[in-house]
C-alpha positions as CSV (number, residue, x, y, z in Angstrom):
1,X,13.3,15.8,42.5
2,X,10.2,13.7,41.5
3,X,8.7,16.6,39.7
4,X,11.9,16.9,37.6
5,X,11.8,13.2,36.7
6,X,8.1,13.5,35.7
7,X,8.9,16.3,33.4
8,X,11.7,14.2,31.7
9,X,9.2,11.4,31.2
10,X,6.7,13.8,29.5
11,X,9.4,15.3,27.3
12,X,10.8,12.0,26.2
13,X,8.1,9.3,26.1
14,X,9.0,5.6,25.8
15,X,6.6,5.1,22.9
16,X,4.6,7.3,20.5
17,X,1.9,6.6,18.0
18,X,3.3,6.0,14.5
19,X,1.3,8.7,12.7
20,X,2.2,11.3,15.3
21,X,5.9,10.5,15.0
22,X,5.8,10.6,11.2
23,X,4.3,14.1,11.4
24,X,6.7,15.4,14.1
25,X,9.7,14.1,12.1
26,X,8.3,15.9,9.0
27,X,8.5,12.7,6.9
28,X,4.9,13.6,6.1
29,X,3.5,17.1,5.8
30,X,0.3,16.2,7.6
31,X,-0.8,13.6,10.1
32,X,-3.7,12.6,7.8
33,X,-1.2,11.9,5.0
34,X,0.8,9.6,7.3
35,X,-2.5,7.8,8.2
36,X,-3.3,7.4,4.5
37,X,0.1,5.8,3.8
38,X,-0.2,3.5,6.8
39,X,-3.7,2.2,5.7
40,X,-2.3,1.7,2.2
41,X,0.3,-0.5,3.8
42,X,3.2,1.7,2.6
43,X,4.7,2.1,6.1
44,X,6.4,-0.9,7.7
45,X,7.8,-1.1,11.2
46,X,10.4,-3.8,11.7
47,X,9.4,-5.4,8.4
48,X,5.6,-5.6,9.2
49,X,2.9,-3.3,7.9
50,X,1.8,-1.0,10.6
51,X,-1.4,0.8,11.5
52,X,-1.3,4.5,12.4
53,X,-2.0,3.6,16.1
54,X,1.1,1.3,16.2
55,X,3.4,2.4,19.1
56,X,6.9,3.3,17.9
57,X,9.9,2.8,20.2
58,X,13.5,3.8,20.0
59,X,15.5,1.3,17.9
60,X,12.6,0.4,15.6
61,X,13.3,0.4,11.8
62,X,10.7,2.1,9.5
63,X,10.4,1.5,5.8
64,X,8.3,4.0,3.8
65,X,7.3,3.3,0.3
66,X,6.9,6.7,-1.4
67,X,5.5,6.9,-5.0
68,X,9.0,7.6,-6.4
69,X,11.3,5.6,-4.0
70,X,11.6,3.6,-0.8
71,X,13.3,5.1,2.3
72,X,14.4,3.3,5.4
73,X,14.9,4.9,8.9
74,X,16.0,4.0,12.3
75,X,14.2,5.6,15.2
76,X,16.8,7.4,17.4
77,X,14.5,9.5,19.6
78,X,10.8,10.1,20.2
79,X,8.7,13.3,20.4
80,X,4.9,13.8,20.6
81,X,4.8,17.5,20.1
82,X,6.2,19.4,17.1
83,X,9.8,20.4,17.1
84,X,12.0,22.5,14.9
85,X,13.2,21.1,11.5
86,X,16.7,20.7,12.8
87,X,15.6,18.8,15.9
88,X,13.2,16.7,13.8
89,X,16.1,15.4,11.7
90,X,17.8,14.2,14.9
91,X,14.9,11.9,15.7
92,X,15.8,9.4,13.0
93,X,18.8,8.1,11.1
94,X,18.2,7.4,7.4
95,X,19.7,4.4,5.6
96,X,21.0,5.7,2.3
97,X,21.5,3.3,-0.6
98,X,25.0,2.7,-1.7
99,X,25.8,4.1,-5.1
100,X,28.4,2.5,-7.3
101,X,31.1,4.7,-8.9
102,X,29.5,4.2,-12.4
103,X,26.1,5.3,-11.1
104,X,27.7,8.3,-9.4
105,X,29.4,9.3,-12.7
106,X,26.0,9.0,-14.5
107,X,24.3,11.2,-12.0
108,X,27.0,13.9,-12.3
109,X,26.7,13.8,-16.1
110,X,22.9,14.0,-15.9
111,X,23.0,17.0,-13.6
112,X,25.5,18.8,-15.8
113,X,23.3,18.2,-18.9
114,X,20.3,19.4,-17.0
115,X,21.9,22.6,-16.0
116,X,23.1,23.2,-19.6
117,X,19.5,22.7,-20.9
118,X,18.2,25.3,-18.4
119,X,20.7,27.8,-19.7
120,X,19.8,27.1,-23.3
121,X,16.2,27.8,-22.6
122,X,16.7,31.6,-22.8
123,X,15.6,33.1,-26.0
124,X,13.2,30.4,-27.0
125,X,9.5,30.5,-27.0
126,X,7.4,33.3,-25.5
127,X,9.6,36.3,-24.2
128,X,9.7,36.9,-20.5
129,X,8.5,40.2,-19.1
130,X,12.0,41.6,-19.0
131,X,12.8,40.5,-22.6
132,X,9.5,42.1,-23.8
133,X,10.4,45.4,-22.1
134,X,13.8,45.3,-23.7
135,X,12.3,44.7,-27.1
136,X,9.8,47.6,-26.6
137,X,12.7,49.9,-25.7
138,X,14.6,48.9,-28.9
139,X,11.5,49.5,-31.0
140,X,10.9,52.8,-29.4
141,X,7.5,52.3,-27.9
């Protein structure tokens, strides 16, 4: 019975180093990148800048300032060792920004225009390998 409880404690620790948790949750590709962001003060735990050695607990709120945007997460579970991508997503809950109806419409229009531009790309500039072979067939080479 005691051995079973010890195993549970090892599988689900009470606290984990911030840099390890960021790596395990796949919010950063490498642990060294997580450390770099922590030292640059881009990672905050409960509103305070945190060092990589800061111990994260369930219920903490993390704010990460990426170059392109800010993301906020609630810590739901902890893990020290790597887990699958599906399990990693269950370790946190992301706070998504609320988008107004007008902004949502603008995003839809932008995505539609972007897909149209990609289709228009064909036939412009340098021919692709397939187009070049078709041209050579037509020329008789």
